[in-house]
C-alpha positions as CSV (number, residue, x, y, z in Angstrom):
1,M,-17.2,-25.5,47.0
2,K,-17.6,-22.3,49.0
3,E,-17.2,-19.2,46.9
4,G,-13.9,-17.4,47.5
5,I,-12.1,-20.4,48.8
6,N,-8.4,-20.7,48.0
7,L,-7.7,-23.9,46.1
8,V,-4.1,-25.3,46.3
9,L,-2.9,-28.3,44.2
10,V,-0.2,-30.3,46.0
11,V,2.0,-32.4,43.7
12,D,4.0,-35.0,45.6
13,D,4.4,-38.8,45.4
14,E,4.7,-39.1,49.2
15,F,1.3,-40.1,50.7
16,E,2.3,-38.8,54.0
17,I,2.2,-35.3,52.5
18,Q,-1.5,-35.4,52.1
19,R,-2.0,-36.3,55.8
20,L,0.4,-33.6,56.9
21,F,-1.3,-30.8,54.9
22,K,-4.8,-31.8,56.1
23,Q,-3.6,-31.9,59.7
24,I,-1.6,-28.6,59.6
25,F,-4.3,-26.6,57.8
26,R,-7.3,-28.4,59.4
27,K,-8.6,-25.2,61.0
28,R,-8.4,-23.2,57.8
29,I,-9.9,-26.0,55.8
30,R,-12.8,-26.3,58.3
31,N,-13.4,-22.5,58.1
32,G,-13.6,-22.7,54.4
33,E,-10.5,-20.5,53.9
34,I,-8.5,-23.0,51.9
35,S,-8.8,-26.4,50.3
36,F,-6.2,-28.9,48.8
37,L,-6.2,-31.2,45.8
38,F,-3.5,-33.8,45.5
39,A,-1.6,-35.3,42.6
40,Q,1.3,-37.9,42.8
41,N,3.1,-36.6,39.7
42,G,3.2,-34.0,37.0
43,V,1.0,-36.0,34.6
44,E,-1.9,-36.2,37.2
45,A,-1.4,-32.5,38.0
46,L,-1.9,-31.5,34.4
47,E,-5.0,-33.6,34.1
48,I,-6.5,-31.8,37.1
49,L,-5.5,-28.4,35.7
50,R,-7.2,-29.2,32.4
51,E,-10.4,-30.0,34.2
52,S,-10.4,-27.0,36.6
53,N,-9.6,-23.4,36.1
54,S,-10.2,-22.5,39.8
55,I,-6.8,-23.6,41.2
56,D,-4.9,-20.6,42.7
57,M,-1.5,-22.1,43.3
58,I,0.6,-25.2,43.0
59,L,3.0,-26.8,45.5
60,T,5.2,-29.3,43.8
61,D,8.1,-31.6,44.6
62,I,10.9,-32.1,42.0
63,Q,11.6,-35.8,41.9
64,M,8.4,-37.8,41.0
65,P,7.6,-40.7,38.7
66,K,6.2,-40.1,35.2
67,M,6.8,-36.4,35.2
68,D,9.0,-34.4,37.6
69,G,8.3,-31.0,39.0
70,L,10.6,-29.1,36.7
71,T,9.0,-30.5,33.6
72,L,5.6,-29.7,35.2
73,L,6.7,-26.0,35.4
74,T,7.5,-26.0,31.7
75,N,4.0,-27.4,30.9
76,L,2.4,-24.8,33.1
77,A,4.0,-22.0,31.1
78,E,2.8,-23.5,27.9
79,L,-0.8,-23.8,29.3
80,E,-0.7,-20.2,30.4
81,C,-2.2,-21.1,33.7
82,P,-3.4,-18.1,35.7
83,L,-1.6,-19.4,38.9
84,K,1.7,-19.5,40.6
85,A,3.8,-22.5,41.6
86,V,6.1,-23.0,44.6
87,V,8.6,-25.8,44.5
88,I,9.2,-27.9,47.7
89,S,12.1,-30.2,47.4
90,A,14.9,-31.9,49.4
91,F,17.2,-31.2,46.4
92,G,17.8,-27.5,47.1
93,D,21.1,-27.0,45.3
94,M,21.5,-23.8,43.3
95,K,21.1,-25.6,39.9
96,N,17.6,-26.8,40.8
97,I,16.7,-23.5,42.3
98,R,17.9,-21.6,39.3
99,T,16.1,-23.9,36.9
100,A,12.9,-23.8,38.8
101,M,12.9,-20.0,39.0
102,N,13.7,-19.7,35.3
103,R,10.8,-21.9,34.5
104,G,8.4,-19.6,36.3
105,A,8.4,-20.8,40.0
106,F,7.3,-18.2,42.4
107,D,9.3,-19.5,45.3
108,F,11.4,-22.5,46.4
109,L,11.3,-24.2,49.8
110,I,13.7,-26.9,51.0
111,K,12.6,-30.1,52.7
112,P,12.3,-30.9,55.5
113,I,9.4,-28.4,55.6
114,D,9.3,-25.7,58.1
115,F,5.5,-25.4,58.4
116,E,5.6,-21.8,59.6
117,D,7.6,-20.8,56.5
118,L,5.2,-22.9,54.4
119,E,2.1,-21.1,55.7
120,I,3.8,-17.7,55.2
121,T,4.8,-18.7,51.6
122,I,1.3,-20.0,50.8
123,N,-0.3,-16.7,52.1
124,K,2.2,-14.6,50.2
125,T,1.7,-16.5,46.9
126,L,-2.1,-16.5,47.2
127,A,-2.1,-12.7,47.9
128,F,0.1,-12.2,44.8
129,V,-2.2,-14.4,42.6
130,H,-5.3,-12.6,43.7
131,D,-3.8,-9.2,43.2
132,L,-2.5,-10.3,39.8
133,R,-6.0,-11.5,38.8
134,A,-7.6,-8.3,40.1
135,Q,-5.2,-6.2,38.0
136,K,-5.9,-8.3,34.9
137,Q,-9.6,-8.1,35.4
138,K,-9.4,-4.4,35.8
139,L,-7.3,-4.1,32.6
140,Q,-9.7,-6.4,30.7
141,S,-12.7,-4.3,31.9
142,T,-10.9,-1.2,30.7
143,L,-10.3,-2.8,27.3
144,D,-13.9,-4.0,27.0
145,R,-15.2,-0.5,27.7
146,L,-12.7,0.9,25.3
147,H,-13.8,-1.7,22.6
148,S,-17.4,-0.6,23.2
149,L,-16.5,3.1,22.8
150,V,-14.4,2.6,19.8
151,F,-16.5,0.2,17.8
152,Y,-20.1,1.1,18.8
153,D,-22.2,4.2,18.6
154,Q,-23.0,5.3,22.1
155,L,-26.4,6.9,21.2
156,T,-27.9,4.0,19.2
157,G,-25.9,0.9,20.3
158,L,-25.2,0.1,16.6
159,S,-21.8,-0.5,15.2
160,N,-19.9,2.7,14.3
161,R,-17.6,3.3,11.3
162,Y,-14.7,1.4,12.8
163,G,-16.9,-1.6,13.7
164,L,-18.4,-1.6,10.2
165,I,-15.0,-1.5,8.6
166,Q,-14.0,-4.7,10.5
167,K,-17.1,-6.5,9.3
168,I,-16.6,-5.4,5.7
169,A,-13.0,-6.7,5.8
170,K,-14.3,-10.1,6.8
171,S,-16.9,-10.0,4.0
172,I,-14.1,-9.1,1.5
173,E,-12.1,-12.2,2.7
174,L,-15.2,-14.4,2.4
175,K,-15.8,-13.1,-1.1
176,R,-12.2,-13.9,-2.0
177,T,-12.0,-17.4,-0.5
178,K,-15.6,-18.7,-0.9
179,G,-17.2,-16.4,-3.4
180,I,-19.8,-15.1,-1.0
181,S,-21.2,-11.8,-2.3
182,F,-22.2,-8.8,-0.3
183,A,-23.3,-5.2,-0.6
184,V,-22.7,-2.0,1.3
185,L,-25.5,0.6,1.5
186,K,-25.3,4.3,2.7
187,L,-28.5,6.1,3.7
188,D,-29.7,9.1,5.7
189,V,-32.7,10.2,7.8
190,E,-33.9,13.0,5.6
191,R,-36.1,14.8,8.2
192,Y,-33.5,14.8,11.0
193,P,-32.0,18.3,10.3
194,I,-35.5,19.8,10.3
195,I,-36.4,18.1,13.6
196,K,-33.1,19.0,15.3
197,S,-33.3,22.7,14.3
198,G,-37.1,23.0,15.0
199,F,-37.4,20.9,18.2
200,G,-33.9,20.5,19.5
201,H,-31.2,17.8,19.9
202,T,-33.2,15.7,22.3
203,L,-36.1,15.0,19.9
204,G,-33.6,14.7,17.0
205,D,-31.7,12.0,19.0
206,R,-35.0,10.2,19.7
207,L,-35.7,10.1,16.0
208,L,-32.3,8.6,15.3
209,V,-32.7,6.0,18.1
210,E,-36.1,5.0,16.7
211,I,-34.7,4.6,13.1
212,A,-31.8,2.6,14.5
213,H,-34.2,0.4,16.4
214,R,-36.1,-0.3,13.2
215,L,-33.0,-1.0,11.2
216,G,-31.7,-3.3,14.0
217,N,-34.9,-5.2,14.1
218,W,-35.2,-5.4,10.3
219,D,-35.9,-9.1,9.7
220,I,-33.4,-10.1,7.1
221,P,-30.5,-12.6,7.6
222,S,-26.8,-11.6,7.8
223,K,-26.8,-7.8,8.1
224,V,-24.7,-5.3,10.0
225,V,-26.2,-1.9,10.7
226,A,-24.0,1.0,11.6
227,R,-24.4,4.7,12.4
228,L,-21.6,6.6,10.7
229,E,-22.2,10.2,11.9
230,S,-25.1,12.5,12.6
231,N,-28.1,11.2,10.6
232,E,-26.1,8.9,8.3
233,F,-26.3,5.1,8.5
234,A,-24.7,2.3,6.6
235,I,-25.7,-1.3,6.2
236,L,-23.6,-4.3,5.2
237,L,-25.7,-7.0,3.5
238,Q,-23.9,-10.2,3.9
239,D,-24.3,-13.4,1.8
240,V,-26.6,-11.9,-0.9
241,E,-27.4,-14.2,-3.8
242,N,-27.7,-11.7,-6.6
243,L,-28.5,-8.1,-7.6
244,S,-32.2,-8.9,-7.4
245,T,-31.8,-9.9,-3.7
246,I,-30.1,-6.5,-3.0
247,E,-32.8,-4.6,-4.8
248,N,-35.5,-6.4,-2.8
249,H,-33.7,-5.5,0.5
250,I,-33.4,-1.9,-0.6
251,E,-37.1,-1.7,-1.4
252,Q,-37.9,-3.0,2.1
253,L,-35.7,-0.3,3.5
254,H,-37.6,2.4,1.7
255,Q,-40.9,0.9,3.1
256,L,-39.4,1.0,6.7
257,F,-38.6,4.7,6.3
258,N,-42.1,5.4,4.9
259,L,-43.7,4.4,8.2
260,P,-44.4,7.4,10.4
261,V,-42.4,7.9,13.7
262,Q,-44.3,9.1,16.8
263,L,-42.1,11.6,18.8
264,A,-43.8,13.0,21.9
265,E,-46.7,15.0,20.5
266,I,-45.5,15.1,16.8
267,T,-45.6,12.5,14.1
268,V,-42.6,12.5,11.7
269,S,-42.8,11.1,8.2
270,S,-39.3,10.6,6.9
271,K,-37.7,9.0,3.8
272,T,-34.2,8.2,2.7
273,H,-31.8,8.2,-0.2
274,I,-29.7,5.1,-0.6
275,G,-26.3,4.7,-2.3
276,A,-25.3,1.1,-2.9
277,V,-22.2,-0.8,-4.0
278,T,-21.8,-4.5,-4.6
279,S,-18.8,-6.8,-3.9
280,D,-17.9,-6.6,-7.6
281,L,-15.8,-3.6,-6.7
282,E,-12.5,-5.5,-7.3
283,D,-9.2,-5.2,-5.4
284,S,-10.7,-2.9,-2.8
285,Q,-10.3,-2.3,0.9
286,P,-13.2,-1.7,3.4
287,E,-12.8,2.1,3.1
288,D,-13.1,1.8,-0.6
289,F,-16.6,0.3,-0.3
290,L,-17.7,3.0,2.2
291,R,-16.3,5.6,-0.1
292,A,-18.1,4.1,-3.2
293,A,-21.4,3.8,-1.3
294,D,-20.9,7.4,-0.1
295,T,-20.3,8.6,-3.7
296,A,-23.5,6.8,-4.9
297,F,-25.4,8.2,-2.0
298,D,-24.3,11.8,-2.9
299,Y,-25.5,11.2,-6.4
300,A,-28.9,9.9,-5.1
301,R,-29.3,12.8,-2.8
302,H,-28.2,15.4,-5.4
303,D,-30.4,13.9,-8.2
304,R,-33.3,13.3,-5.7
305,E,-33.3,9.6,-6.6
306,R,-34.4,6.9,-4.1
307,T,-31.4,4.6,-4.9
308,I,-28.3,4.7,-7.0
309,F,-25.7,2.0,-7.5
310,Y,-22.1,2.8,-7.7
311,D,-20.5,2.5,-11.2
312,D,-16.9,1.4,-11.0
313,S,-16.3,1.6,-14.8
314,M,-14.5,5.0,-14.5
315,Q,-11.5,4.5,-16.7
316,K,-9.9,7.9,-15.8
317,K,-9.3,6.6,-12.3
318,A,-7.6,3.4,-13.5
319,I,-5.4,5.3,-16.0
320,H,-4.5,7.8,-13.3
321,R,-3.5,4.9,-11.0
322,V,-1.2,3.3,-13.6
323,N,0.5,6.6,-14.3
324,L,0.9,7.3,-10.6
325,E,2.6,4.0,-10.0
326,V,5.1,4.5,-12.8
327,N,5.8,8.1,-11.6
328,L,6.2,6.9,-8.0
329,Q,8.8,4.3,-9.0
330,E,10.7,7.0,-10.9
331,A,10.4,9.4,-7.9
332,I,11.9,6.8,-5.5
333,E,14.8,6.1,-7.8
334,S,15.5,9.8,-8.5
335,K,15.0,10.8,-4.9
336,Q,12.1,13.1,-5.6
337,I,10.6,11.9,-2.3
338,L,11.5,14.3,0.5
339,V,11.7,13.6,4.2
340,Y,9.8,16.0,6.4
341,Y,9.9,16.1,10.1
342,Q,7.0,16.7,12.5
343,P,8.2,17.5,16.1
344,I,6.8,15.5,19.1
345,F,6.6,17.8,22.1
346,S,6.6,17.0,25.8
347,L,3.3,18.4,27.1
348,S,4.8,19.0,30.6
349,T,8.0,20.8,29.6
350,G,7.2,22.2,26.1
351,K,10.5,20.8,24.8
352,I,10.9,18.8,21.6
353,K,11.1,15.1,22.6
354,G,11.6,13.7,19.1
355,F,10.5,13.9,15.5
356,E,8.4,11.7,13.2
357,A,9.9,11.3,9.8
358,L,7.3,11.5,7.0
359,A,7.5,11.1,3.2
360,R,6.5,14.0,1.0
361,W,6.4,13.8,-2.8
362,L,7.2,16.9,-4.9
363,T,7.1,16.2,-8.7
364,P,9.5,17.8,-11.2
365,N,6.7,20.3,-12.2
366,Q,6.5,21.4,-8.5
367,R,3.2,19.6,-7.7
368,W,2.8,18.0,-4.3
369,I,1.2,14.5,-4.3
370,S,-0.6,13.7,-1.1
371,P,0.7,10.9,1.0
372,L,-2.9,9.7,1.3
373,E,-2.6,9.0,-2.4
374,F,0.9,7.6,-2.9
375,I,1.5,5.7,0.4
376,P,-1.4,3.2,-0.1
377,L,-0.3,2.8,-3.7
378,A,3.3,2.0,-2.5
379,E,2.0,-0.6,-0.1
380,E,-0.2,-2.3,-2.7
381,T,2.6,-2.4,-5.3
382,G,5.5,-3.3,-3.0
383,L,7.3,0.0,-3.6
384,I,7.0,0.6,0.1
385,I,10.1,-1.6,0.6
386,P,12.5,0.7,-1.3
387,L,10.7,3.8,-0.2
388,G,10.7,2.7,3.5
389,R,14.4,1.7,3.3
390,W,15.4,5.1,1.9
391,L,13.2,7.0,4.5
392,L,14.8,5.0,7.3
393,F,18.3,5.7,6.1
394,E,17.7,9.4,5.6
395,A,15.9,9.8,8.9
396,C,18.8,8.2,10.8
397,A,21.3,10.2,8.9
398,Q,19.6,13.4,9.9
399,M,19.3,12.3,13.5
400,G,23.1,11.7,13.4
401,R,23.7,15.2,12.2
402,W,21.5,16.7,14.9
403,K,23.4,14.6,17.6
404,I,26.7,16.3,16.4
405,Q,25.2,19.8,16.0
406,F,23.2,19.8,19.2
407,P,25.0,17.5,21.7
408,D,23.1,19.0,24.7
409,I,19.6,19.7,23.4
410,C,19.2,17.1,20.7
411,P,15.8,15.3,20.8
412,D,15.8,11.8,22.1
413,S,14.7,9.9,19.0
414,I,13.5,9.9,15.4
415,S,10.3,8.0,14.6
416,V,9.7,6.1,11.4
417,N,6.6,4.2,10.3
418,L,6.7,0.5,9.4
419,S,4.2,-1.0,6.9
420,S,3.0,-4.7,6.9
421,L,5.3,-5.5,4.0
422,Q,8.3,-4.0,5.8
423,L,7.5,-6.0,8.9
424,I,7.7,-9.3,7.1
425,N,10.6,-8.3,4.9
426,S,13.6,-10.5,5.7
427,E,16.0,-7.6,5.1
428,L,14.3,-5.3,7.7
429,L,16.7,-5.8,10.6
430,E,19.7,-5.6,8.3
431,D,18.4,-2.3,6.9
432,I,17.9,-0.9,10.4
433,D,21.3,-2.0,11.6
434,R,22.9,-0.4,8.5
435,S,21.0,2.8,8.9
436,L,21.9,3.1,12.6
437,S,25.6,2.2,12.1
438,S,26.1,4.6,9.2
439,A,24.7,7.5,11.3
440,C,26.7,6.4,14.4
441,L,23.5,6.0,16.4
442,N,22.5,3.5,19.0
443,G,19.1,1.8,19.1
444,E,17.6,4.2,21.6
445,S,17.8,7.0,19.0
446,L,15.2,5.2,16.8
447,N,11.5,4.6,17.4
448,L,9.4,2.5,15.0
449,E,5.6,3.1,14.6
450,I,3.4,0.2,13.7
451,T,-0.4,0.3,13.4
452,E,-2.6,-2.2,15.2
453,S,-3.9,-3.6,12.0
454,V,-0.3,-4.4,10.8
455,L,0.5,-6.0,14.1
456,M,-2.6,-8.2,14.3
457,G,-2.3,-9.2,10.7
458,N,1.2,-10.5,11.2
459,I,1.2,-11.4,14.9
460,E,3.6,-14.3,14.8
461,T,6.2,-12.5,12.7
462,A,5.6,-9.3,14.8
463,I,6.4,-11.1,18.1
464,D,9.8,-12.3,16.7
465,V,10.8,-9.1,14.9
466,L,9.8,-6.8,17.7
467,A,11.7,-8.9,20.2
468,Q,14.8,-8.5,18.1
469,L,14.2,-4.7,17.8
470,R,13.9,-4.3,21.6
471,D,17.1,-6.3,22.0
472,R,18.6,-3.4,20.1
473,S,16.9,-0.9,22.5
474,I,14.8,0.4,19.6
475,G,11.5,2.0,20.8
476,I,8.2,0.6,19.4
477,S,5.0,2.6,19.3
478,I,1.5,1.4,18.3
479,D,0.3,4.0,15.9
480,D,-3.4,5.1,15.5
481,F,-4.2,3.3,18.7
482,G,-7.9,2.8,19.4
483,T,-9.0,2.3,15.8
484,G,-8.3,-1.4,15.8
485,Y,-9.3,-4.1,18.2
486,S,-6.9,-3.8,21.2
487,S,-6.4,-7.3,22.7
488,L,-5.1,-7.2,26.3
489,S,-3.0,-10.3,25.7
490,Y,-1.1,-8.7,22.8
491,L,-0.6,-5.4,24.7
492,Q,0.9,-7.4,27.5
493,S,2.9,-9.8,25.4
494,L,4.4,-7.5,22.7
495,P,7.5,-5.5,23.7
496,I,6.0,-2.1,22.9
497,T,7.0,1.1,24.6
498,A,4.3,3.6,23.6
499,L,0.8,4.1,22.3
500,K,-0.2,6.9,19.9
501,I,-3.8,8.1,20.3
502,D,-5.4,8.5,16.8
503,R,-6.2,12.0,15.8
504,S,-9.8,11.1,15.2
505,F,-10.2,11.1,19.1
506,I,-8.2,14.3,19.6
507,K,-10.0,16.5,17.0
508,D,-13.0,17.1,19.2
509,I,-11.7,16.0,22.7
510,D,-12.7,19.4,24.1
511,T,-16.3,19.2,22.9
512,N,-17.2,15.5,22.6
513,S,-17.5,13.5,25.8
514,N,-17.2,10.2,24.0
515,S,-13.8,11.2,22.6
516,L,-12.7,12.5,26.0
517,E,-13.6,9.3,27.7
518,I,-11.8,7.2,25.1
519,T,-8.7,9.3,25.3
520,S,-8.8,9.2,29.1
521,M,-9.1,5.4,29.1
522,I,-6.2,5.0,26.7
523,I,-4.0,7.2,28.9
524,N,-5.0,5.3,32.0
525,L,-4.4,2.0,30.2
526,S,-1.0,3.2,29.2
527,N,-0.1,4.2,32.7
528,Q,-1.2,0.7,34.0
529,L,0.9,-1.0,31.4
530,K,3.8,1.4,32.0
531,L,3.8,2.7,28.4
532,K,4.3,6.3,27.2
533,V,1.5,7.9,25.3
534,V,1.5,10.4,22.4
535,A,-1.5,12.3,21.2
536,E,-1.7,13.0,17.5
537,G,-3.6,15.8,15.7
538,I,-3.3,18.5,18.4
539,D,-4.6,21.5,16.4
540,K,-5.6,24.0,19.1
541,E,-4.8,25.1,22.6
542,A,-8.0,23.6,24.0
543,H,-6.7,20.1,23.0
544,T,-3.4,20.7,24.8
545,N,-5.2,21.9,28.0
546,V,-7.4,18.8,28.1
547,L,-4.5,16.4,27.4
548,R,-2.4,18.0,30.1
549,S,-5.2,17.6,32.6
550,L,-5.2,13.9,31.7
551,S,-1.4,13.7,32.2
552,C,-0.7,12.8,28.6
553,D,3.0,12.5,28.1
554,Y,3.6,13.9,24.5
555,G,1.8,15.5,21.6
556,Q,2.2,16.4,18.0
557,G,0.0,18.5,15.7
558,F,-0.4,21.7,13.8
559,L,-0.7,23.7,17.0
560,F,3.0,23.0,17.6
561,S,4.3,22.6,14.1
562,P,3.3,20.9,10.8
563,A,5.8,18.5,9.2
564,V,8.7,20.6,8.0
565,D,11.9,20.1,6.0
566,A,15.2,19.4,7.6
567,T,16.3,23.0,7.7
568,A,13.2,24.2,9.4
569,A,13.3,21.2,11.9
570,T,16.9,22.2,12.7
571,N,15.8,25.7,13.4
572,L,13.2,24.4,15.8
573,I,15.8,22.5,17.8
574,A,18.1,25.5,17.9
575,A,15.3,27.7,19.1
576,Q,13.7,25.4,21.6
577,G,15.7,26.5,24.5
578,F,14.4,30.1,24.1
579,M,10.8,29.7,23.2
580,D,7.6,28.4,24.6
581,V,5.7,25.6,22.9
582,A,2.9,27.9,22.1
583,V,5.1,29.8,19.7
584,C,5.5,26.8,17.5
585,K,2.2,27.2,15.7
């Protein structure tokens, strides 16, 4: 079939229809502009659709044997066919028209057919389908590029830290379900700092590319090589039989590094230190394996050893964790956990758009416990449920007080983070309704932030829960966007309202072209999907200037204000009509 031809499937049990279409469109058929396939009922149409993905549109009657046109429309929706259907029927009463349109019909024509109207409708439908496909292809191309930027190192083509974390997570699951062991190695190119300082970045980069090429071509099965940063690499050894296998692989690595590298007119002899951790590190997340390998690597480098394995028999850490869990439970029950509020500013007006409510823990002896320490513990132990419920209630109550105190300048919404356990908790919606009601707030005053990993780990539950949240007009933001795999299908199907760009891309947006490109693509993607976008981690004026030039909607970070207590947040609102954003540092 000629490339670019428009293919239309006509579904009608009248044989005369075939003759009429071929007669009316004979010139366009002869010129290769359009072609028709014919089916006598919905069953035949579905068989044709399952065999061909090149059909652009469907023209279908309603009353037909075996399967009528309305049932066919329902099946098209379930098949997620990338086409549009137009119904042509003598039964043009409002009930049929309404049913057809509700089931996804693009248009409805009434028999007897006005062939001029038919041709106009076909042209209009085909134009719409082609435009829709072009938009989808553009969006997919953007996401593919974004995936490459986020998960792969642009200098070497290897996986980067985020890409490696995903692979480690899969290895952890294989270890849990099938007992397949693995190991994570951390290593460096020892001579790189000397080459970079003595001969410049270009030659230093060539050294890294050559080492990356060697590691990538290293002939062992089931490995993932990643460049973490600068001259540091990591390797995931998958499906290793025993410790002896790991040690043999490590010895091969040292031999690889002992081979000289020819760079222009100089020959570089390099070596490496290796920190290793095996999959015996129990109850650990991907970051824990990287952290353990990094710890072992630091020991190896400090002690000038070739290789050191991580030792997880540190009892102090285990005792500290148990004590922390007990203290955290007591802290939640006795309300030692405080709610702090970090403002979210409009980058165009400089006004406070909203606040993000954050948990802070101040112990009775006036010691602050980092949220990086107690939030993961709360998630692992289930304490995140009572903690999250209390945080939600307090945040809504504070927002209600601001609504009363500042009726004209009150920020639009308060943002609260949701964990995976909260998302699947059957009492979540009840907790939200109770918090909003007690504070006399409507749903538009609340925004919930959910990370990509939480969404994709509970996608079926997420679709149902998020739909019910949007029915309440509650905003939904994807937090730390860009650090997980961003599927176009879920971005389009989930009822989200905003994307929050992870601080890791913002911290060097003014100096790192890769971070700038990723951020620009996320903002453009948000615009195409009609989503608001918030940049996290804005710590200096240069960040703001770049983000404004990219038309980023909102921002938060230490440049504007750190997270502060309710009193300080109230003062920020009171003062916002009289001060410029730059004062809020």
